[in-house]
LUMZALO-759290 format. One record per atom (N, C-alpha, C): residue in three letters; y, z, x. Coordinates in pm, whole numbers, plus 50000, padded with zeros to 5 digits. Atoms other than C-alpha are relative to their C-alpha. Last residue first. Layout:
N
ALAYZX;...
***
This chain:
383
HIS501255007049963;HIS510824908047845;HIS499314994949875;ALA501164997450084;ALA514414917347763;ALA498824991450041;LEU501024992749922;LEU516834916048058;LEU498735002149918;ASN500405008149885;ASN519174888947917;ASN498935006850086;VAL500835011450041;VAL519194906547580;VAL499524992050119;PRO499245012350013;PRO520454938947733;PRO499094988149970;ILE500555010549914;ILE518104968447669;ILE500804987249979;ILE500414992749881;ILE519944998447527;ILE499424990550103;GLY499245003849882;GLY521764974947290;GLY499645007750126;CYS498934990249977;CYS520544992546976;CYS500824996850123;ALA499055001050111;ALA518524962146867;ALA501185009550019;LYS499255012649987;LYS516854961047208;LYS501074999049893;PHE499104998549885;PHE515904998047191;PHE500824987350022;PHE498914991150042;PHE514484992646842;PHE501015001850113;GLY499105007850086;GLY512454962746960;GLY501195008249954;TYR499255009149912;TYR511004983847243;TYR500994991549920;ALA499074992049921;ALA510035011547001;ALA500864991150089;SER498954995750091;SER508504986546758;SER501055008250075;GLU499175012050023;GLU506554970147040;GLU501155003449907;MET499175002249882;MET505365005047139;MET500884987449988;MET499054989049981;MET504145014346792;MET500954997150116;ASP498955001550101;ASP502514980546726;ASP501105010450018;THR499215011849964;THR500644983347057;THR501124997749901;PHE499214998049878;PHE499515019146990;PHE500904988150031;ARG498695006450021;ARG498485014046627;ARG500865000350127;PRO500195014150034;PRO494785020746689;PRO501304992449978;ASN499205002750120;ASN495735053246873;ASN499844985149965;ALA498815008449991;ALA492945058547122;ALA500694998849865;THR500185014250029;THR490505087347085;THR501334992550002;PRO498685005250039;PRO490545121647247;PRO499934984849986;GLU499385009149903;GLU486835130647249;GLU501364995549950;PRO500045014350035;PRO485975160247029;PRO500724991650104;MET498835003950081;MET485445193747202;MET499904985349969;ALA500105013450057;ALA482605212747368;ALA501224997349913;PRO500575001050135;PRO483675243347564;PRO499964985549951;LEU499644993450126;LEU482125237747811;LEU501465004650005;ILE499134988349985;ILE481555212748090;ILE500355005449862;GLU500814989049948;GLU478555188848078;GLU500805013050015;SER500764993450106;SER480455165747845;SER499165011750049;HIS501144995349921;HIS483025156848106;HIS499145008649908;LEU500144985849967;LEU485275138747861;LEU498825002350094;ARG501404996149986;ARG486235102047856;ARG499915014450047;ILE500254992649875;ILE489775097247734;ILE498555004550001;SER500584986750015;SER490255070147470;SER499795006450136;LYS501444999549981;LYS492555041147549;LYS499515014349982;GLU500445013850024;GLU496095033347435;GLU498494998850012;LEU501125005549924;LEU496815070447401;LEU499704985649959;VAL499495006849881;VAL500255082847296;VAL498914993050080;ILE499065010450040;ILE499295091946935;ILE500494991850120;CYS500585013249974;CYS496255110547066;CYS500964988749968;SER499695004349863;SER498175143447099;SER499464986150032;HIS498674997049948;HIS498385150246724;HIS500284994050138;PRO499694986149962;PRO495165134046605;PRO501345001250072;VAL499834999349855;VAL495315099246445;VAL500355014350037;PRO498664998049944;PRO494025101746089;PRO499995000750152;PRO499664985949987;PRO490695086345986;PRO501345001950071;THR501154992150041;THR492195067845813;THR498794995450084;GLU501365004549980;GLU495535055645949;GLU498975009649941;GLU500734995550119;GLU498895064745799;GLU498534996350008;ILE501405003949983;ILE501035062646113;ILE499215006249886;LEU501004991350062;LEU504765063446046;LEU498604994350018;PHE501235007750004;PHE507285047646285;PHE498905009349948;LEU501194991750016;LEU510665063546214;LEU498794990949981;TYR501115008050051;TYR513735045346350;TYR498775009049995;SER501324993849986;SER517145060246420;SER498954990949938;PRO501115006650069;PRO520735048946474;PRO498685007050025;GLY500315013749961;GLY523465073246580;GLY498834994249923;ASN498795008150008;ASN525175104446444;ASN499724985350027;LEU499635008849890;LEU521955122646368;LEU501314992849974;LYS498844994449930;LYS521635152446133;LYS500504990950113;SER498914997750096;SER519315137545870;SER501285004950067;PHE499375012850034;PHE517125123446146;PHE501195001949906;LEU499205004549886;LEU516405158546277;LEU500764987349965;ARG498824991249994;ARG515295170245932;ARG500914996150116;ILE499105004150108;ILE513005140045901;ILE501275008550000;VAL499375012649959;VAL511515147846241;VAL500994995549894;GLY499104996849889;GLY510835184146142;GLY500744987850051;LYS498704996150055;LYS509445172545808;LYS500995004150108;LEU499105011350013;LEU506685154045991;LEU501395004149952;LEU499835005550133;LEU504985186546089;LEU501064989049997;ALA498545001550008;ALA503795193346442;ALA500284992549870;THR499554992149885;THR500235206646452;THR501534999950009;GLN499784986350044;GLN499345195046100;GLN500405009150115;ASP499854990349890;ASP499705157846174;ASP500315013949944;ALA501004989450012;ALA498415138345871;ALA500155010850107;ILE499764992650124;ILE501555117145836;ILE499065012049990;SER501095001650096;SER501165107046200;SER500305008649876;HIS500634987850051;HIS504465104646385;HIS498894996549902;ALA501305004150055;ALA506415079946594;ALA499245012649961;ALA501044989750014;ALA510105087146651;ALA498764993749939;PHE501225005750058;PHE512825063946782;PHE498975011149997;VAL501254992449997;VAL516235080046837;VAL498904992149930;PRO500965005550097;PRO519505062846932;PRO498655006850015;GLN500905010449952;GLN521595087147139;GLN499184994149884;ILE499295012850012;ILE524535106246989;ILE499114988350043;LEU500585010549919;LEU522685138346917;LEU500754987049976;LYS500905008950071;LYS525075162846762;LYS499434989850096;THR500215013249941;THR526635192146945;THR499034992149914;ASN498745005249944;ASN528185224746822;ASN499884985850054;ARG498874995250080;ARG525525239146593;ARG501314993950045;ALA499675009650105;ALA522925216746757;ALA501125004749908;LEU499225011049944;LEU522945238247071;LEU500504990549892;ARG498714994649956;ARG521825269246879;ARG500904988850054;GLU499224996750119;GLU519095250546695;GLU501395005050038;ASN499535012750055;ASN517915235447025;ASN500825002249873;GLU498895004649915;GLU517765270447177;GLU500564986849948;MET498844991750033;MET515675282346882;MET501224995950083;LEU499545004150133;LEU513295253146928;LEU501225007949958;LEU499295012749983;LEU513085261047300;LEU500554995049865;ARG498724996849936;ARG512185297347227;ARG500844987450019;ILE499144994850109;ILE509545284246986;ILE501355004250056;LEU499565011250082;LEU508095263447271;LEU500935004549889;GLN498935006449923;GLN508015294347492;GLN500544987649927;TRP498824991750019;TRP506025311747219;TRP501194994150077;SER499485003350133;SER503575282847225;SER501245008249968;GLY499305012949991;GLY503205287547600;GLY500584995949868;HIS498744997149932;HIS502365324247544;HIS500824987250016;TYR499144993350097;TYR499775313547289;TYR501365003350062;SER499574986449969;SER498355288847543;SER500895005849890;VAL498544999549997;VAL496635258147399;VAL500425014750018;THR499344993550113;THR492955256247487;THR501514999350017;PRO500924998950115;PRO490655234847704;PRO500585006949878;TYR500694987150000;TYR493525224347933;TYR499115001249877;LYS499474990750099;LYS494305187147941;LYS499225013150007;TYR498545001049999;TYR493885158748189;TYR500665009749903;PRO499454998949864;PRO490225162248295;PRO501525000150006;ASN498955010249990;ASN489115170247938;ASN500675001250136;PRO500595013650006;PRO485785189047959;PRO501034988850010;GLY500695002550126;GLY487455221048078;GLY499474985849998;GLN501075009949994;GLN489035236748385;GLN499294999049865;GLY499475013449976;GLY492415253948356;GLY498944989149993;ALA500795008949915;ALA491375286748198;ALA500644986350014;TYR499775013950045;TYR493705313848064;TYR499374990250099;GLY500015007149873;GLY492175347948140;GLY500094985149974;GLY501074995449911;GLY493195364247813;GLY500124993550136;ASP500465011149915;ASP495525342847600;ASP498835004050089;VAL500785008850087;VAL495745370847340;VAL499454988150080;TRP501304993750023;TRP496845394647615;TRP499114991249915;LYS500795001749878;LYS499615371047724;LYS498615005849983;MET500375014149990;MET500925368847368;MET499134997550123;MET501045002550099;MET500805406947336;MET499534985550008;ASN501314997849939;ASN502725410447664;ASN498854997549902;ARG500215009749893;ARG505855394747519;ARG498595001250058;ALA500145013250062;ALA505715414247194;ALA499674989550105;PHE501295000750069;PHE505075447047380;PHE499754986149942;LEU501015001349894;LEU508005440647614;LEU498614999149940;GLY499925013549948;GLY510225434547312;GLY498964997550107;LEU500605008650102;LEU509035466847149;LEU500014985550047;GLN501444998449988;GLN509785485547471;GLN499274991349898;GLU500455007149881;GLU513315470847479;GLU498495001350021;LEU500045014450021;LEU513855481147117;LEU499494992550122;PRO498795006849951;PRO512945517347182;PRO499854984949990;ILE500315007849880;ILE510005528246965;ILE501294993450045;ASP499225012249982;ASP510515556046712;ASP499514992950125;THR498915000250098;THR508915587346568;THR500824987350009;LYS498694997049943;LYS505665581346752;LYS501054999749889;GLY499764985750006;GLY502035583246640;GLY501345004150060;LEU500164994249867;LEU501205548246759;LEU500265014950002;TRP501355003149955;TRP500635535646405;TRP499725006450135;LYS500904991250075;LYS503805553046287;LYS498564998250047;ALA499794986449950;ALA505815536446564;ALA499055009649929;MET500644999249869;MET504285502746473;MET500165014150058;PRO501464999350012;PRO505085506946105;PRO499325001750136;ASN500464988150072;ASN508725516446181;ASN498485000649985;ARG500034987649922;ARG509485491246456;ARG499355011749925;VAL501065000149900;VAL508495458846279;VAL499875013550069;LEU501225004850064;LEU510475461345957;LEU498835000650096;GLN500644988550063;GLN513075482246139;GLN498684996249934;THR500464990849896;THR513915453246369;THR499245011649939;LEU501185005949938;LEU514045428846078;LEU499445009150108;PRO501174998950087;PRO516365451745880;PRO498744994250062;ASN500355013450043;ASN518855456046170;ASN498715000549917;ILE501425002449985;ILE520145491546183;ILE499694986049947;ALA500375013250050;ALA523795499446247;ALA498524997450027;THR500815007949907;THR524355536646287;THR499634986749935;GLY499215011149951;GLY527245552046092;GLY499244990950095;THR500015000349853;THR525255584146067;THR500914989150056;ASP499924986549944;ASP525655595245704;ASP500035000050153;PRO498774992350021;PRO526655560845573;PRO500055013350073;ILE500544987750059;ILE523865539745730;ILE501165009849985;GLU499364987649957;GLU525475505645789;GLU499395011949925;ILE499814990850112;ILE523055476745747;ILE500645012750053;SER500344986149975;SER523245447845991;SER500295008549877;PRO498904990550009;PRO523235411845874;PRO499515014250028;LEU500064992350124;LEU520435389546006;LEU501145010049995;MET500895006050096;MET520435361446263;MET499985007249865;GLU499525013450033;GLU523425369646480;GLU499184994049885;ARG498864998650091;ARG522535406446461;ARG500614986549965;LEU500464995950131;LEU519115399146608;LEU501155000349901;ALA500555011850067;ALA520605379446897;ALA499525003549860;GLN498935009850018;GLN522805408946992;GLN499494987749926;THR499254998250124;THR520075434646925;THR501064989349978;GLY499114988650016;GLY517685423047191;GLY500854999549877;SER498685003549947;SER516095390547311;SER501025011149979;HIS499974999549855;HIS512595404647272;HIS501384997450057;ILE500174986249955;ILE513055412646905;ILE500155000950151;TRP498794992550037;TRP514495378446833;TRP499915014450050;ALA498945004149908;ALA511675361547027;ALA501295007549970;LEU500254994249869;LEU508995381446844;LEU501134996550098;THR499884985550013;THR510475372746506;THR499825006750135;LYS498584996850002;LYS510985336746611;LYS500225015149988;GLY499425001949867;GLY507345333546709;GLY501465003950006;LEU500524989949909;LEU506075349146388;LEU500644998850137;TRP499444987150040;TRP508365327746172;TRP499545011050094;GLU498624999349955;GLU507495296146367;GLU500635013549963;ASN499924999349854;ASN503765301046337;ASN501435002050048;ARG500644987749952;ARG503875309445965;ARG500155001550152;LEU499234988050031;LEU506455282945871;LEU499385012550060;GLY500554992650114;GLY504765253946043;GLY500705013449983;ILE501404997049974;ILE505305237846383;ILE499395008849890;ASP500374990650105;ASP508565220046305;ASP498515002650015;LEU498724995250049;LEU510305201146587;LEU499825009549881;ALA500204986250048;ALA507135194846786;ALA501355006049963;ALA499004990249955;ALA507625157246811;ALA499775013749937;SER500524987650058;SER504425137746751;SER500915011750036;PHE501355002250048;PHE505955111346982;PHE499395013449954;LEU500654987550035;LEU509725111147032;LEU498644997149937;LEU501295003850059;LEU511395082447219;LEU499235013049975;LEU501084990250001;LEU515085089747286;LEU498774994049933;GLY500524995550128;GLY517825065347385;GLY498905010350016;GLY500845009950065;GLY520065055747676;GLY499575004949862;ASN499165010550060;ASN523025075447811;ASN499214988449942;ILE501025007150079;ILE521145107647885;ILE500724989449919;LEU501015005149907;LEU523625118248156;LEU498914992249928;ASP499385010249915;ASP526675121747929;ASP498984993950097;PRO499875013050068;PRO524635139147660;PRO500604989150087;GLN499385009249905;GLN523555167147897;GLN500174986049938;ARG499354993149888;ARG522625198147696;ARG500804990550088;LEU498954991250054;LEU521885180847364;LEU500775006750114;ALA498975008650057;ALA519995152247531;ALA501155008149941;ALA499235006049890;ALA518105176947748;ALA501134991349947;ASN499254989549931;ASN517025197647447;ASN500874994250110;VAL498864996750087;VAL515995166747250;VAL500895010450067;SER499135011849995;SER513815156147543;SER501245002049914;LEU499234999349877;LEU512405191447573;LEU500944988050015;THR499054989050017;THR511335190447209;THR500895001450122;ALA498955005250089;ALA509745156447268;ALA501075010649977;GLY499195009149919;GLY507835170747565;GLY501114993649920;THR499054991549929;THR506665199147338;THR500904991450090;SER500054986450052;SER505065172047119;SER501065008950066;LEU501034996950097;LEU504885140947339;LEU500095014749961;GLY500994989649977;GLY507975129947521;GLY499055001449885;GLY501035000050102;GLY510755105147570;GLY498995010850028;MET501014989449992;MET513995102147756;MET499004998749888;SER500554996350130;SER516395073947834;SER498945010750021;ILE501124990750005;ILE518565069748141;ILE499655003249856;GLN500034994850137;GLN520775039248194;GLN498735008349983;GLN498674997450055;GLN521785030848551;GLN499975007049865;GLY499425009650091;GLY518605031748755;GLY501295004949937;LEU500875011550029;LEU516265048449000;LEU500604989849905;MET500145008149878;MET518555073549170;MET499254987149974;ARG498665005349967;ARG519705087548834;ARG499984991750128;ALA499745012050080;ALA516035090848737;ALA501354993850033;VAL500775011049942;VAL515385115349022;VAL500334987049927;HIS499395002749869;HIS518195138048901;HIS499294988450069;ILE498765007250027;ILE516895135248545;ILE500694996350131;ALA500385013850035;ALA513425145048667;ALA501234991549970;ALA500385006449874;ALA514915175848838;ALA499604985549975;ASP498765002949930;ASP516615184648509;ASP499734993450135;VAL499375011450067;VAL513275181748327;VAL501294996150073;ASP500815011649966;ASP511575204748578;ASP500594987349940;ALA499685003349861;ALA514465229448541;ALA499194988050046;THR498725007250002;THR514045227648161;THR500454996750143;TRP500185013450057;TRP510375236348203;TRP501314992250000;HIS500615008349896;HIS511135265248438;HIS499804985749949;GLU498935003349904;GLU513495279548177;GLU499474991450114;ALA499135010050063;ALA510745277247915;ALA501124995950093;LEU500655013149998;LEU508325295248150;LEU500894989149940;HIS498895009850009;HIS510665324548211;HIS499454985850000;ASP499074996150105;ASP508185352848140;ASP501114989749978;ASP498694996849944;ASP505485335448345;ASP500995002849886;LYS499564987350057;LYS502155336748163;LYS501345004550058;MET499775001850143;MET501285299948217;MET500455012949931;ALA498835008650022;ALA501775304248593;ALA500314998349852;LEU498764993149971;LEU499415333948613;LEU501234991649967;ASN499874987550074;ASN496465317848433;ASN501345007050024;PRO498654998650060;PRO496935282048554;PRO500325013849944;GLU499964985850039;GLU494005279948802;GLU501395003249941;LYS501394995550007;LYS493055243348852;LYS499935014449949;LEU500504991349893;LEU496605233348767;LEU498525003349980;GLY500665008349900;GLY498015203948568;GLY499335007750111;HIS500925010450046;HIS500425226448381;HIS499364992550118;GLY501174994150061;GLY502125259748455;GLY498944990049960;SER500524988049934;SER505475243448522;SER498855005949921;LEU499394987650043;LEU505875209548354;LEU499335011950067;LEU501064990450035;LEU504795179248556;LEU500695013049964;PRO500054986749938;PRO507425151848557;PRO498775007849955;LEU500914991550077;LEU506775115248468;LEU499895013750068;VAL500234987149935;VAL509615092348579;VAL499145008649908;VAL500464989350090;VAL509605055448479;VAL499705012650081;ASN500554989849912;ASN511425025148626;ASN499715012249913;PHE499514986349979;PHE511765000848341;PHE499435005950130;GLY498904999349903;GLY511244963048358;GLY500565013750026;LYS498785005150063;LYS509154956548046;LYS501215001550092;ARG500175014650011;ARG505954960048249;ARG501194993549930;TYR499905005549864;TYR507144994948345;TYR499904984849995;LEU498575001049969;LEU507695002847976;LEU500224994350140;PHE499375009650091;PHE504074995147886;PHE501464998050038;THR500405013449956;THR502785013348195;THR500624989249914;ALA499295003049874;ALA504775044748112;ALA499674986050048;ILE498625003150036;ILE503505044147752;ILE500814996350124;SER499995012950071;SER499925041447874;SER501414996149960;LYS500235011549912;LYS500405068948137;LYS500114986649927;MET498895009350022;MET501995095047908;MET499804987050076;TYR499945003450142;TYR498785115447875;TYR501104989849970;TYR500955010850028;TYR498365113748253;TYR500094995749853;PRO499345013150005;PRO501545134348289;PRO499064988449968;SER499505003849868;SER499535165548197;SER500674986549991;ASP500335013349950;ASP498615183547875;ASP500464998250146;SER501395000149952;SER498515220647782;SER499564986450053;LEU500534986949963;LEU501865217147595;LEU498504999050023;GLY499994989050094;GLY502995181047587;GLY499405012850055;HIS501264997250068;HIS503915154947847;HIS500125012349910;ILE500414986049981;ILE507445144247934;ILE498755002849916;LEU501024997050100;LEU508405107647984;LEU499395013650029;ILE500674987649964;ILE511675099648163;ILE499045003449888;MET500544991450105;MET512655063248118;MET499355012350062;VAL500974990149953;VAL514915043548351;VAL499585008449880;ASN500514989450087;ASN516765011848254;ASN498965008750068;THR499064996250107;THR519044988948457;THR499515012449923;VAL499945010050106;VAL516974988548773;VAL500955004849891;PRO499454995050127;PRO517055006849107;PRO500094988649899;ARG498545000950004;ARG514794990149365;ARG500475007249873;ASN499485000649863;ASN511164989449474;ASN501514997750004;HIS500035014249967;HIS510094982249113;HIS500604997550138;HIS498765006549955;HIS509305018949049;HIS499744985250029;LEU500315014249980;LEU506805041948876;LEU501314992850032;PHE499115009850063;PHE507295079548908;PHE499544986050037;LEU499905013149935;LEU504915108248964;LEU501174992349943;PRO498815007850041;PRO504035144148876;PRO500084986950079;GLY498714997049938;GLY500465156348937;GLY501144991649946;ASN499164992650093;ASN497455155848704;ASN501425002150051;ASN499175009250079;ASN495445128848882;ASN500815006949891;GLU499915013849953;GLU492895154449005;GLU500774991349901;ARG501165007550046;ARG493675190248900;ARG500224985350038;PHE499905009150115;PHE496455204549113;PHE498614994949960;GLY500144992950127;GLY495925235349333;GLY500114991349878;PRO501364994350014;PRO495215215649651;PRO499795007049867;ALA500054986749942;ALA498425195949592;ALA498595005449982;HIS501314993550000;HIS499215159649515;HIS500165014050058;LEU500164987749924;LEU502445141649426;LEU498595005749981;ARG500694989250070;ARG502645105349316;ARG499875012050092;PHE500064988849906;PHE504975076449407;PHE499445011849925;GLY499434987050028;GLY504755043149228;GLY499875009850114;SER499714993349873;SER503865006649206;SER500675013349971;CYS498774992149998;CYS502224994748884;CYS500165006250139;TRP499015006549914;TRP499654967148922;TRP501375006749989;SER499125007550092;SER497624980848628;SER501114992750074;GLU500765011350056;GLU494834990948867;GLU500824991749902;ASP501194997250076;ASP497275012549060;ASP499374987449942;GLU500005011350094;GLU499675006749346;GLU498715001049923;PHE501245006150048;PHE500425038249538;PHE500304987449921;TYR499675012050078;TYR502955057549741;TYR498714993349960;THR500485012949950;THR501825092149850;THR500524988949908;GLY499825011850083;GLY503275127149819;GLY499474987450065;SER499675011849917;SER502465161849943;SER500084987949908;VAL499965012950066;VAL502305196349784;VAL500394989150099;GLU500945009149937;GLU501325225850002;GLU500004986149937;PRO499635003649862;PRO504445246249918;PRO499084989750065;TYR501315002649940;TYR503755245349541;TYR500224995350144;LYS501034992650076;LYS506695260649357;LYS498634998950065;GLN499484986650023;GLN509585251049589;GLN498995008649925;GLN500364991749885;GLN507495221549705;GLN500525014249985;TYR501314993850023;TYR507825207649353;TYR499525008250119;HIS500014991450120;HIS511565201749379;HIS498675007149985;THR499304987449971;THR511405189049737;THR499975009649881;LEU500834991849912;LEU508785162649658;LEU500635013750023;LEU501144995550081;LEU510745148949362;LEU499115009350083;HIS499514989850094;HIS513885148049577;HIS498875005349913;GLN499744987549929;GLN512115130549864;GLN500475011049905;SER501284994349958;SER510665103649640;SER500215013550064;ALA500624994750122;ALA514045097449476;ALA498675006750033;GLN499294987550035;GLN515625094149820;GLN499395006449875;LEU500394989949902;LEU513015068449925;LEU500655013549970;ILE501394996550032;ILE513535048649606;ILE499525010950095;GLU499984991950122;GLU517315049749658;GLU498585004249960;PRO499644986049975;PRO516925038350019;PRO500015008849876;HIS498684997650058;HIS515025006349927;HIS500365014850016;THR498945000049899;THR512185001250172;THR501375003349943;PRO498745006450043;PRO509125008849966;PRO501085001850104;ILE499014989850033;ILE505935017950159;ILE501314993249960;THR498765000849923;THR503404989750142;THR500985010749954;MET498805000050085;MET500005000050000;MET501245000050088;
***
C-alpha cells in the first residue's frame, strides 16, 4: 500500500493517532486499501478487538465533502462500513471514530466510567478536527446513539457542521419507561439545581425548607428501607450511578458478534439519556439549521419513530424521512448493514444473526439524492 503524500492527509492521520494514544498508549496506525478499493488509515491496539478500531477513508487529498459516521451503543465503526463505502464511492472522505469504551477486548472498566458521555463528545470533536483537514463541507451521521451524538454536535457547533445530517435508527426517543427512569436517576445525580429546573419546589411553612417532590419520592422510601431517617442527596446520586454499574456486572467484550458487544450496557444507556437531556437543553436556544435525512423502521422498538418525528417538527431546514415497512421488520441496528454479519456460533451467548437491510441501496440513494437537492453536493461533483 502506497503511503499518501498530501500533507493534509498526513496531518489528519497524526491527529487521529494522537487523540487515541491519550487513552490507549500502545495504539498504532496503518494505511490500507481494502477489498472495496477504498484507501484509508486505521488504528490498531493490543486491547482492540480485530477490525474494531477508528479509521478514515480518503482520496489522497482534501475533497469538497467529508462525512463523519458514528456507530451505536455497544457497536463499533465496522457497523458503518457499508455507508462509508457508499459515500466514498460518491467522492466523500469519511471519518469513523471509535467511541470510548467500545471496540475493546476488555471493556468492563471503560464502559463504567462516570464521564463516559463526555468522553464520547470528545471523540466526536476529535473526529470533527480530523474532518476539517480532509475537506471543506462537513456532514455527520450515525446509528442510534451515534445519531444522538450527531445531533448534539450539530447543536453545539453549527458553524463547523456546515453540511447535513444522516440519522439511522436515531435514538431520540427510547420509550417512556426507560427514559423516565434514566432521567430520574440523572436528575438526582446532578443535584438540586437541575432538579429545581425540572420540577417546582414546595415550601414547607414551619421550616421554610424547599423540598423537591421528585427527590422526596425516591429518598423517603429508600431511607425507610435502609432504616435511616434521611439520605443525603449526594449519597442518593452516588447510589443511582453505582446501581447501573452493578446491574451491568462484569461487562463482557467478547461474544459471537465480532463487531458488537454481546449485551447493551445499562450504564452506557444512562449516558445516552444524559445526552438526550443535554440535547433538550441545547435545543431551547438553538435550532438545527442543517438539512436532515433520517431512515427508520416503523417496527423499531429500541428507538421509537416518534422521536424523529418530534425532531422534524422543530427543524428550520429541509428534512426527509425514509420509512422502512418491511416484513419481517428490519432490526434496530441492522438498518445500516448492506450485508449480514457472520457470527462466531461457537461463542456464547447465542444470538440471532444481524441481517442485511433489504432496502439499503434505496435508502442510501435517497440520502444521496436528498443531499444533492439541498445543494450539499454540487451538481458538477455528483456521481
